[in-house]
C-alpha positions in Angstrom: 35.3 -46.3 -44.8 33.6 -48.6 -42.3 31.8 -46.6 -39.5 31.8 -47.9 -36.0 29.5 -47.2 -32.8 32.3 -47.3 -30.2 35.9 -48.4 -29.5 37.0 -51.8 -29.7 37.2 -53.7 -26.3 41.0 -53.8 -25.4 42.6 -57.3 -25.3 45.0 -57.7 -22.3 48.4 -59.1 -22.6 49.6 -62.1 -20.8 51.8 -60.2 -18.6 48.7 -58.0 -17.6 46.6 -61.0 -17.1 49.4 -62.5 -14.8 49.6 -59.4 -12.5 45.9 -59.4 -12.2 45.7 -63.2 -11.1 48.6 -62.8 -8.8 46.6 -59.9 -7.0 43.5 -61.7 -6.8 45.1 -64.9 -5.5 46.9 -63.1 -2.8 43.8 -61.2 -1.9 41.9 -64.4 -1.6 44.6 -66.2 0.4 45.1 -63.3 2.9 41.6 -62.5 3.8 39.8 -65.9 2.9 38.3 -65.8 6.6 36.7 -62.3 5.7 34.7 -63.8 2.9 31.9 -65.9 2.5 31.7 -69.1 0.3 29.8 -67.3 -2.4 32.2 -64.3 -2.4 35.2 -66.7 -2.6 33.6 -68.4 -5.7 33.0 -65.1 -7.3 36.8 -64.1 -6.8 37.9 -67.5 -8.2 35.5 -67.0 -11.2 37.2 -63.7 -11.8 40.7 -65.5 -12.0 39.2 -68.5 -14.2 37.8 -65.8 -16.5 41.6 -64.4 -17.0 42.6 -67.9 -17.9 40.2 -68.3 -20.6 41.7 -66.8 -24.0 38.6 -64.7 -25.1 37.8 -64.6 -28.9 38.6 -61.1 -30.6 35.6 -59.0 -30.0 33.7 -58.0 -32.9 33.6 -54.2 -33.1 30.1 -53.0 -33.6 29.5 -51.2 -36.9 27.3 -47.8 -36.2 24.5 -49.3 -38.6 24.3 -52.2 -36.6 24.1 -50.3 -33.3 21.3 -48.1 -34.6 19.4 -51.2 -35.8 19.7 -52.8 -32.5 18.0 -49.8 -30.7 15.2 -49.6 -33.1 14.9 -53.1 -32.6 15.1 -52.8 -28.7 12.1 -50.0 -29.1 9.9 -52.0 -31.2 10.1 -55.0 -28.9 9.5 -52.9 -25.9 6.4 -51.5 -27.5 5.0 -55.1 -28.4 5.0 -55.4 -24.5 4.1 -51.9 -23.1 2.6 -50.3 -26.5 -0.9 -50.0 -24.8 0.6 -47.3 -22.4 1.7 -45.2 -25.4 -0.2 -43.3 -28.4 0.8 -44.3 -31.8 2.5 -40.9 -32.2 4.7 -41.4 -29.1 5.5 -44.7 -30.3 6.7 -43.2 -33.7 8.4 -40.4 -32.2 10.6 -42.7 -30.0 11.4 -45.1 -32.8 12.6 -42.1 -35.2 14.6 -40.9 -32.4 16.4 -44.1 -31.9 17.0 -44.3 -35.5 18.6 -41.1 -36.2 20.1 -40.2 -32.6 23.8 -41.7 -33.3 24.0 -40.1 -37.1 26.5 -37.5 -35.8 28.9 -40.4 -35.0 29.6 -40.5 -38.5 32.0 -37.8 -38.1 35.5 -38.0 -38.9 36.9 -37.1 -35.4 34.6 -39.5 -33.5 35.7 -42.4 -35.9 39.2 -41.4 -35.3 38.7 -41.8 -31.7 36.9 -45.4 -32.1 39.3 -46.5 -35.0 42.8 -45.3 -33.8 44.3 -46.4 -37.2 42.7 -43.4 -38.7 44.8 -41.1 -36.5 47.8 -42.3 -38.8 46.1 -41.4 -41.9 44.8 -38.1 -40.7 47.6 -36.9 -38.8 46.8 -33.3 -39.0 43.3 -33.5 -37.3 44.2 -35.9 -34.4 44.4 -33.2 -32.0 41.2 -31.3 -32.9 38.2 -31.2 -30.5 35.0 -33.0 -31.3 31.4 -31.4 -31.3 29.4 -33.8 -29.5 27.7 -36.2 -31.9 24.1 -35.7 -30.2 24.5 -32.1 -31.4 25.2 -33.3 -35.0 22.4 -35.9 -35.3 19.8 -33.1 -34.2 21.1 -30.8 -37.3 21.1 -33.6 -39.8 17.3 -33.3 -40.4 15.1 -30.6 -41.2 11.5 -30.0 -40.0 10.0 -30.8 -43.3 11.8 -34.0 -43.5 10.6 -34.8 -39.9 7.0 -34.0 -40.9 7.1 -36.6 -43.8 8.2 -39.6 -41.5 4.6 -39.9 -40.1 1.2 -38.3 -41.0 0.8 -38.2 -37.1 3.6 -35.8 -36.6 2.8 -32.0 -36.2 5.3 -29.0 -36.3 4.6 -28.8 -32.4 6.2 -32.2 -32.0 9.7 -31.1 -33.9 10.8 -29.2 -30.9 10.6 -31.8 -28.1 11.9 -34.3 -30.5 14.9 -32.5 -31.6 15.7 -31.4 -28.0 15.8 -35.3 -27.2 18.1 -36.1 -29.9 20.4 -33.1 -29.5 20.7 -33.7 -25.5 20.8 -37.5 -25.5 24.1 -37.2 -23.8 24.6 -34.6 -21.1 26.9 -32.2 -22.9 27.3 -28.2 -22.4 26.3 -26.4 -25.4 28.7 -23.6 -26.0 28.9 -24.1 -29.7 27.6 -21.3 -32.1 26.2 -21.9 -35.4 29.2 -20.8 -37.5 31.4 -22.9 -35.5 29.3 -25.7 -36.3 28.9 -25.2 -39.8 32.7 -24.9 -40.1 33.1 -28.3 -38.2 30.6 -30.0 -40.3 31.8 -29.0 -43.8 35.2 -30.4 -43.0 34.5 -33.3 -40.6 30.8 -34.5 -40.8 28.9 -33.5 -44.0 31.4 -35.6 -46.5 31.3 -38.6 -44.3 27.4 -38.3 -43.5 27.0 -38.5 -47.3 29.0 -41.5 -47.5 27.5 -43.4 -44.6 24.1 -42.6 -45.7 24.7 -43.5 -49.4 23.4 -40.1 -50.8 24.8 -36.9 -51.9 23.9 -33.3 -51.0 23.2 -34.1 -47.3 22.4 -30.9 -45.7 23.0 -29.7 -42.2 20.2 -27.6 -40.6 22.0 -25.1 -37.7 18.6 -23.5 -37.4 17.3 -26.4 -35.4 19.3 -24.9 -32.6 16.6 -22.2 -32.5 14.0 -24.9 -32.1 15.3 -26.4 -28.9 13.1 -26.4 -25.7 16.1 -25.1 -23.8 19.9 -24.7 -23.9 22.4 -26.2 -21.7 24.2 -23.1 -20.9 24.4 -20.7 -18.1 21.3 -19.0 -18.5 18.6 -17.8 -15.8 15.8 -17.1 -18.3 12.5 -18.1 -17.4 11.2 -21.5 -18.2 8.3 -21.4 -20.4 7.4 -24.7 -22.0 3.9 -26.0 -22.2 3.4 -29.0 -19.9 2.0 -31.2 -22.7 5.3 -30.5 -24.8 7.6 -31.0 -21.8 6.0 -34.4 -21.1 6.4 -35.4 -24.8 10.1 -34.5 -24.5 10.3 -36.5 -21.5 9.0 -39.5 -23.0 11.2 -39.2 -26.1 14.1 -38.5 -24.5 13.6 -40.9 -21.5 12.8 -44.0 -23.5 15.5 -43.0 -25.9 18.1 -43.1 -23.0 16.6 -46.4 -21.7 17.0 -48.3 -25.1 20.5 -46.9 -25.6 21.7 -47.8 -22.1 20.2 -51.4 -22.7 21.8 -52.1 -26.1 25.1 -50.3 -24.9 25.0 -52.8 -22.2 24.4 -55.8 -24.7 20.9 -56.3 -23.9 18.4 -57.0 -26.7 15.6 -55.7 -24.5 15.2 -52.9 -22.1 12.8 -54.7 -19.8 13.0 -58.1 -18.1 10.5 -60.4 -18.1 7.0 -59.0 -17.6 4.3 -60.0 -15.3 1.4 -58.5 -17.2 0.1 -61.6 -18.7 0.8 -64.3 -15.8 0.4 -61.9 -12.8 2.4 -64.5 -10.6 2.8 -61.9 -7.9 -0.9 -61.6 -7.5 -1.6 -65.2 -7.9 0.9 -66.2 -5.3 -0.5 -63.6 -2.8 -4.1 -65.0 -3.4 -2.6 -68.4 -2.8 -1.3 -67.3 0.5 -4.7 -65.7 1.4 -6.6 -68.7 0.0 -9.9 -69.6 2.4 -9.2 -66.1 4.1 -11.4 -63.1 3.6 -9.5 -60.0 2.4 -9.3 -57.4 4.9 -11.2 -53.9 3.6 -8.4 -52.1 2.5 -7.1 -55.1 0.5 -10.3 -55.7 -1.2 -10.8 -51.8 -2.1 -7.5 -51.5 -3.6 -8.0 -54.8 -5.7 -11.2 -53.5 -6.8 -9.6 -50.0 -7.9 -6.7 -51.3 -9.7 -7.3 -48.9 -12.4 -7.7 -45.9 -10.3 -5.3 -43.5 -8.6 -6.0 -43.8 -4.8 -5.0 -42.5 -1.5 -5.7 -45.0 1.1 -5.7 -44.5 4.9 -5.0 -48.2 6.5 -3.9 -48.6 10.0 -0.9 -50.7 11.2 -1.7 -54.5 10.9 -4.3 -53.9 8.2 -2.3 -55.5 5.3 -1.7 -52.5 3.5 1.4 -54.0 1.9 -0.6 -56.7 0.3 -3.3 -54.2 -0.7 -0.8 -52.4 -2.5 0.7 -55.4 -4.3 -3.0 -56.5 -5.3 -3.5 -53.1 -6.8 -0.4 -53.4 -9.1 -2.2 -56.3 -10.7 0.9 -57.5 -12.5 1.6 -54.2 -14.0 4.9 -52.7 -14.0 5.4 -51.3 -10.4 7.6 -49.4 -8.1 7.1 -49.8 -4.2 8.7 -46.8 -2.4 9.3 -46.3 1.3 11.2 -43.6 3.3 14.2 -45.8 4.6 16.6 -48.4 2.9 16.0 -50.7 5.9 12.2 -50.9 5.4 12.8 -51.2 1.6 15.0 -54.2 2.3 12.3 -55.7 4.7 9.6 -55.3 1.9 11.8 -56.8 -0.6 12.3 -59.8 1.5 8.6 -60.1 2.3 7.9 -60.2 -1.4 10.6 -62.8 -2.2 10.1 -65.3 0.7 6.6 -64.9 1.8 5.1 -64.6 -1.6 7.8 -66.4 -3.6 8.0 -63.7 -6.4 11.8 -63.7 -7.8 11.4 -61.2 -10.3 11.7 -58.1 -7.8 14.4 -55.7 -7.7 16.0 -53.7 -4.7 17.1 -50.2 -5.6 18.8 -47.7 -3.2 22.3 -46.6 -2.2 23.2 -49.8 -0.4 21.3 -52.3 -2.6 24.7 -54.1 -3.7 25.3 -55.0 -0.2 21.7 -56.5 0.2 22.2 -58.3 -3.1 25.7 -59.7 -2.0 23.9 -61.1 1.1 21.6 -63.5 -1.1 22.3 -67.0 -2.2 22.1 -66.1 -6.1 25.2 -65.9 -8.2 23.9 -63.2 -10.6 24.8 -60.4 -8.6 26.1 -58.0 -11.0 23.4 -58.9 -13.5 20.6 -58.2 -11.0 22.2 -55.0 -9.8 22.6 -53.7 -13.2 19.1 -54.5 -14.3 17.9 -52.9 -11.1 19.7 -49.7 -12.0 18.2 -49.8 -15.6 14.6 -50.0 -14.0 14.3 -53.0 -16.0 12.4 -55.6 -13.5 8.8 -55.9 -13.4 8.6 -54.6 -9.8 11.2 -52.6 -8.0 11.1 -51.6 -4.2 13.1 -48.6 -3.6 13.5 -45.3 -1.7 11.7 -42.2 -3.4 14.9 -40.4 -4.3 15.8 -42.9 -7.0 12.8 -42.0 -8.7 11.6 -38.5 -8.5 14.8 -36.7 -9.5 13.1 -35.9 -12.8 11.1 -33.1 -10.8 14.2 -31.0 -10.9 14.5 -31.1 -14.8 18.2 -32.2 -14.6 19.7 -33.8 -17.9 19.7 -37.5 -17.5 16.7 -37.9 -15.2 14.1 -38.2 -17.9 14.4 -41.6 -17.9 12.5 -42.0 -14.5 9.7 -40.0 -15.8 9.3 -42.0 -19.0 9.5 -45.3 -17.0 6.8 -44.2 -14.6 4.5 -43.4 -17.7 3.9 -47.1 -18.1 4.3 -48.2 -14.5 2.3 -47.6 -11.2 3.9 -46.4 -8.0 3.1 -47.1 -4.5 4.2 -44.7 -1.9 4.0 -46.1 1.7 4.0 -43.4 4.7 4.1 -40.4 2.7 3.8 -38.5 6.0 7.3 -39.5 7.1 9.2 -37.3 4.9 10.6 -33.8 5.0 8.6 -30.8 3.6 11.1 -30.8 0.7 10.6 -34.5 -0.2 6.8 -34.0 0.2 6.6 -31.1 -2.2 8.9 -33.3 -4.6 6.5 -36.2 -4.3 3.3 -34.0 -4.8 4.8 -32.4 -7.9 6.0 -35.3 -9.2 2.6 -37.2 -8.8 1.1 -34.6 -10.9 3.5 -34.9 -13.7 3.1 -38.8 -13.3 -0.5 -38.6 -13.6 -0.4 -36.3 -16.8 1.9 -38.7 -18.3 -0.5 -41.4 -17.9 1.0 -43.3 -14.9 -0.8 -44.4 -11.8 -0.2 -43.9 -8.0 -1.2 -45.3 -4.9 -0.6 -43.6 -1.7 -0.9 -46.0 1.3 -0.6 -44.5 4.9 -1.4 -45.0 8.3 -2.0 -41.3 8.5 -2.6 -38.7 5.7 -2.6 -35.0 7.2 -5.2 -32.7 5.6 -2.1 -30.3 4.5 -1.0 -33.0 1.9 -4.4 -33.1 0.2 -4.5 -29.4 0.5 -1.2 -29.1 -1.6 -2.3 -31.9 -3.7 -5.3 -30.2 -4.9 -3.7 -26.7 -5.3 -1.3 -28.4 -7.8 -4.0 -30.5 -9.8 -4.7 -33.5 -7.8 -8.2 -33.3 -6.4 -9.9 -36.2 -4.6 -12.7 -37.5 -6.5 -11.3 -36.4 -9.5 -7.5 -37.3 -10.2 -7.4 -39.8 -7.3 -10.0 -41.7 -5.0 -9.6 -41.1 -1.2 -10.8 -43.7 1.4 -10.3 -43.8 5.1 -10.2 -47.3 6.8 -9.3 -46.2 10.3 -12.8 -45.4 10.9 -14.3 -48.8 10.1 -11.8 -50.4 12.5 -13.0 -48.5 15.7 -14.8 -51.9 17.0 -12.2 -54.1 16.2 -10.4 -55.2 19.3 -7.1 -55.7 17.4 -7.0 -52.0 16.7 -7.4 -51.1 20.5 -3.8 -51.2 21.1 -2.4 -48.1 22.9 -3.0 -46.0 26.1 -1.1 -43.0 26.4 0.6 -41.3 29.4 2.2 -37.8 29.3 5.0 -36.8 31.5 6.9 -33.5 31.5 10.1 -35.1 33.0 13.3 -36.7 31.6 13.1 -40.7 30.8 12.4 -42.8 33.8 15.3 -45.2 34.1 13.9 -47.1 37.4 10.6 -47.6 35.8 12.3 -49.1 32.6 14.5 -51.1 34.5 11.6 -52.7 36.5 9.3 -53.3 33.3 12.5 -54.8 31.4 12.7 -57.7 33.8 9.2 -59.1 32.7 8.3 -57.4 29.2 9.8 -56.2 26.0 10.6 -52.4 26.4 11.4 -50.2 23.7 12.8 -46.8 24.3 13.0 -44.4 21.3 15.0 -41.1 21.8 15.2 -38.0 19.5 18.8 -37.8 19.3 21.6 -40.3 19.2 23.4 -38.5 22.0 20.3 -39.1 24.1 19.9 -42.8 23.2 23.7 -43.4 24.0 23.2 -41.8 27.5 20.1 -43.7 28.5 21.6 -46.9 27.1 24.9 -46.5 29.0 23.0 -45.7 32.4 20.9 -48.9 31.8 23.8 -50.7 30.9 25.8 -49.8 34.2 23.1 -51.0 36.3 23.3 -54.3 34.7 20.0 -54.2 32.7 19.3 -56.6 29.7 19.8 -53.6 27.2 21.0 -53.0 23.6 20.9 -49.8 21.6 20.3 -49.3 17.7 20.9 -45.8 16.1 22.7 -44.4 12.9 26.1 -44.1 14.7 26.8 -47.8 14.2 29.1 -48.7 11.1 27.0 -50.6 8.4 27.9 -54.1 9.2 27.3 -53.6 13.1 24.1 -51.7 12.3 23.1 -54.5 10.2 23.6 -57.2 13.0 21.5 -54.9 15.3 18.8 -54.8 13.0 18.4 -58.5 12.6 19.0 -58.9 16.5 16.2 -56.7 17.5 13.7 -58.4 15.0 14.6 -61.7 16.4 14.1 -60.2 20.0 10.8 -59.1 18.9 9.7 -62.4 17.5 11.0 -64.4 20.3 7.8 -65.0 22.9 10.4 -65.7 25.9 12.7 -62.7 25.7 12.4 -59.9 27.9 14.6 -56.6 28.1 15.2 -53.4 26.9 16.3 -51.7 23.4 16.9 -48.1 23.3 16.9 -46.5 19.8 16.2 -43.4 17.6 13.8 -42.5 14.7 15.3 -45.5 12.4 12.7 -48.0 14.0 9.7 -45.7 13.3 8.8 -47.0 9.9 11.7 -49.3 8.9 11.6 -52.3 11.0 8.6 -54.9 11.8 8.9 -55.1 15.4 6.5 -55.4 18.4 7.2 -54.6 22.0 5.1 -54.7 25.1 5.8 -51.0 26.4 7.1 -48.0 24.7 8.8 -45.1 26.3 9.4 -42.3 23.8 10.3 -38.6 23.9 7.8 -36.6 22.5 8.3 -35.5 18.8 6.1 -34.6 15.8 2.6 -36.1 15.5 3.6 -38.0 12.3 6.7 -39.5 14.1 4.6 -40.1 17.1 2.1 -42.4 15.5 4.8 -44.4 13.7 6.3 -45.0 17.0 3.1 -46.2 18.5 3.0 -48.8 15.7 6.2 -50.4 17.3 4.3 -51.3 20.6 1.5 -53.9 20.6 1.8 -53.8 16.9 -0.3 -57.0 16.5 -3.0 -56.1 19.2 -1.8 -59.0 21.5 -3.7 -57.3 24.4 -6.2 -54.5 25.2 -4.4 -52.3 27.7 -6.0 -51.2 30.7 -3.3 -48.8 31.9 -0.4 -46.9 30.0 1.6 -48.9 27.6 3.0 -45.7 25.9 4.8 -43.3 28.1 5.5 -40.0 26.2 8.2 -37.6 27.7 7.7 -34.0 26.9 11.3 -33.0 27.5 11.8 -30.8 24.3 15.1 -32.9 23.3 15.8 -32.3 19.7 13.5 -29.5 19.2 14.3 -25.9 17.8 17.0 -24.6 15.3 19.5 -27.1 13.9 17.4 -29.7 15.6 15.5 -32.7 14.5 11.8 -31.3 14.9 10.6 -28.1 14.0 9.1 -26.2 17.3 5.9 -25.0 16.2 4.9 -28.5 15.0 6.1 -30.0 18.1 4.0 -27.7 20.2 1.0 -28.3 18.3 1.7 -32.3 18.4 1.8 -32.0 22.2 -0.8 -29.5 22.8 -3.3 -31.6 20.7 -2.3 -35.0 22.3 -3.4 -34.0 25.8 -7.0 -34.7 25.1 -6.2 -38.4 24.5 -4.1 -39.1 27.4 -5.5 -41.6 30.0 -7.9 -43.7 27.7 -7.7 -46.1 24.7 -6.2 -44.2 21.8 -8.1 -45.7 18.8 -7.2 -45.4 15.2 -10.0 -43.0 14.5 -8.7 -40.9 17.2 -5.2 -40.9 15.7 -6.5 -39.8 12.3 -8.5 -36.9 14.2 -5.3 -36.3 16.1 -3.0 -35.8 13.1 -5.8 -33.9 11.1 -5.9 -31.4 14.1 -2.2 -30.7 14.3 -1.8 -30.4 10.5 -5.1 -28.0 10.2 -4.4 -26.0 7.2 -5.5 -22.6 8.7 -3.7 -23.4 11.9 -0.3 -24.3 10.3 0.0 -21.6 7.4 2.6 -19.6 9.1 4.7 -22.4 10.0 8.2 -23.3 8.6 6.6 -26.9 7.7 4.1 -25.3 5.5 6.2 -22.6 4.0 8.9 -25.2 3.0 6.2 -27.3 0.9 5.2 -24.0 -0.4 8.6 -22.9 -1.3 9.8 -26.1 -2.9 6.4 -26.5 -5.1 7.1 -23.2 -6.4 10.5 -24.0 -7.2 9.6 -27.0 -9.3 6.9 -25.1 -11.2 9.8 -22.3 -12.3 13.0 -24.3 -12.5 14.6 -24.2 -15.6 16.2 -27.3 -17.3 20.1 -27.5 -16.8 19.6 -25.5 -13.6 20.5 -28.7 -11.5 23.0 -31.4 -12.7 21.9 -34.9 -12.0 24.6 -35.4 -9.2 23.3 -32.3 -7.6 19.8 -33.5 -7.4 20.9 -36.5 -5.1 22.2 -33.8 -2.5 19.1 -32.0 -2.7 17.1 -34.9 -1.7 19.6 -35.4 1.1 19.4 -31.9 1.9 22.6 -32.0 3.7 26.4 -32.4 3.0 27.9 -35.4 4.3 30.9 -37.6 4.3 31.7 -41.2 4.9 33.9 -41.9 7.7 35.8 -44.6 9.6 36.6 -44.6 13.3 40.5 -45.1 14.0 39.9 -48.3 15.9 38.1 -49.8 13.1 40.6 -48.7 10.5 43.6 -49.9 12.8 42.0 -53.5 13.3 41.5 -53.7 9.5 44.2 -51.7 8.0 45.8 -54.5 6.1 42.6 -55.5 4.6 41.8 -51.9 3.5 45.1 -51.2 2.1 45.1 -54.3 0.0 41.6 -54.0 -1.1 42.2 -50.4 -2.2 45.2 -51.6 -4.2 42.8 -54.2 -6.0 40.3 -51.5 -6.5 42.8 -49.3 -8.4 43.7 -52.1 -10.6 42.4 -51.7 -14.2 40.5 -54.7 -15.6 39.3 -56.2 -12.4 35.8 -57.7 -13.0 33.0 -55.6 -11.6 31.8 -58.5 -9.4 35.0 -58.6 -7.6 35.0 -55.1 -7.0 31.6 -54.9 -5.7 32.5 -57.5 -3.1 35.7 -55.4 -1.9 33.7 -52.1 -2.1 31.0 -53.4 -0.1 33.4 -55.1 2.5 34.9 -51.6 2.9 32.1 -49.6 3.2 30.5 -51.9 5.7 33.4 -50.6 8.0 32.0 -47.1 7.7 29.2 -44.7 8.5 27.8 -41.5 7.3 28.6 -38.0 9.1 27.5 -34.5 8.3 30.1 -32.2 7.1 29.0 -29.8 9.7 29.9 -32.4 12.5 33.0 -33.5 10.9 34.4 -29.9 11.3 34.0 -30.1 15.0 36.3 -33.2 15.1 39.8 -34.0 14.0 38.5 -35.7 10.9 41.1 -36.5 8.2 40.0 -34.5 5.1 42.1 -36.7 2.8 40.5 -39.8 1.6 41.3 -43.4 2.1 42.2 -44.9 -1.2 43.4 -41.6 -2.8 45.4 -42.4 -6.0 47.1 -39.3 -7.3 44.3 -36.8 -8.3 41.6 -39.8 -8.5 39.7 -40.9 -5.6 38.9 -44.4 -5.3 36.8 -44.4 -2.2 35.7 -41.3 -0.4 36.4 -42.2 3.2 37.8 -40.2 6.0 39.2 -41.4 9.4 37.8 -39.9 12.5 39.7 -40.4 15.7 36.5 -40.6 18.1 35.8 -43.4 20.4 34.0 -46.5 18.9 32.1 -49.2 20.9 30.8 -52.5 19.8 31.0 -56.1 21.1 29.9 -58.5 18.5 29.7 -61.4 21.1 27.1 -59.8 23.3 25.7 -57.0 20.8 26.7 -54.4 23.5 28.2 -50.9 22.8 27.4 -47.3 22.3 28.7 -47.0 18.5 30.5 -43.9 17.5 30.9 -41.5 20.7 31.0 -37.8 19.8 31.7 -35.8 23.2 30.8 -32.5 21.4 27.6 -30.9 20.9 27.0 -31.5 17.2 24.3 -31.2 14.7 22.0 -34.2 15.9 19.4 -34.0 12.9 21.4 -36.0 10.7 22.2 -39.1 13.3 18.5 -40.1 13.6 
């Protein structure tokens, strides 16, 4: 019989097409005013596609599918083969060749060929054994060793594990059960498919697996080099399988290895100008792992891009909004179109652009297929948790360079994840560059403990000292006050200057904003308790305000402006916080060194807001930060002083007993001992966020958009609506929402039922909240979501 790789795509009836067309036409008619011209075109294209009678799809045969994946692998190695050994290339190609052999079992073929159910009626309700498991027991170690003279016995376990678990399936099957299944449903058909008799099954291969996907708390004891070999084979097998299944011939998009377009475009922009020290250093050390301290305004973004030197790269930042800003900068300033954006809201960003190939670009960014991707770290470092399905990230980083911007901004848990991940990347052969305004000694301490030493695994250079005599670096003068924020002083300064106020909690930001607003100040506020569309408006507004020479006034914000927005104010009033956050906040004031201050332009309020248990800042680090800051009061605060300041706060001996230090230590130990399958891929996302949260929509927003929400959800529930249309609707709906921790939600009358519930299936995970919401889109005023009770402020920053 014929053997196929997957089911044939179902063809819609005329009646089904008509139902879908009517729904889309009604949606377009009713909500045309909410859609951009581009979005209207996409919906109309969705309707037009239904009018075109598609030719009957050819169902792909199993042999053709296997050949396509092998070809995809071979084409990949033509581009990126220099990053892999000959053994690694052969292991990957052989895994691609045999990974789907298990699909030649009768029960799988009955699923992809429903007509077979009429022939084998007695077997149609039998349960399948996953085809990956069958593929892995279809070859012997002896046969494996004959495939290449480079293969050794030690390679068999990582190879067979990669094939066995190329899909994430629980393994509750005993050898006897598998033998019985194979005798009836697999061996006779495998013989027919392969065209040879006496095809054996090797259930003993199960004993050679590196791990089993079962509930087992046994210690993880696999040598790092064996684990890395598994990561490469499994990760690339998944990468090529995903690409071919999505009907792409190649796993990677156009490469910049030969043309080096981005590098050339940057050099063209800098033509006639001398590169700054950090930029020249990173350009000259493109073949090294580096940790570079470069102050704000030293061109470290361009330094990192020059270091990439056309190789496949990932540029990571702490926040989505800062990722968006760097992505725009690369596209618009350096005219580089082959850059992708990857974070949880990247579709929304793609929707705002002029290009039409939104879905294509989104899919390829999710597949890590572009030569340069700007992203948040949670998108890449999941492989540290050894969850099935995360191997593709490690394998991709083997032939890539990764840039980590402002590493000190992360929580101790994420810092530990990055340090452990960088060691794995270095062992695999990938390269990293840490570029930061500050680099606390505690980070180099832990990097050294885990095998990343200065001068050996990476090169360290500090450019903050070299800028001490540079007038542009003399930007800040600090005054400390042990009081609450001075409203009167801010009002007076706001009449003639640009004044930025940064609070540690949303509650305090709302209170300060409201006090200023009641006194008729020219004031706006920006924090995380605005729905997405309003927050996006405010982010653009604060950037416009910052760039306008004539505008004066006041913006009251939270930590979200620390490293995410390229803004420059004249005066900063900030609540005291941890040293790393404080130095980031300083970068929002006199950022471009427009003047040398002769008196305080940074007012720091030591009021302990947001400090302590369940708060934003750990008390011990806060206390050390304020204590060490006092020696720099009432003087120009140079870049060299800032480095000395953060080094003193994070002195190894002084902070060993702090929660900050012990958290990093705890997670590094966890990653060393963690067992594969201990975490599921979906659970890793929660670990990165380190908090349980839900998506909410304020009642007032829901009420004013009820028709759109209900009709939009109805379209989302409709089968066979194109992904482009669904993405438009889903993005429009999520733009009306914001995130909220479950802890806080329990304090409020949050509707625990989901908007968009369809039976037991959830179309969207959105809950209603009755709290007041303020925002006036005409004058950009309002406090956002107002929570009167004392909630966990740590998430709303």
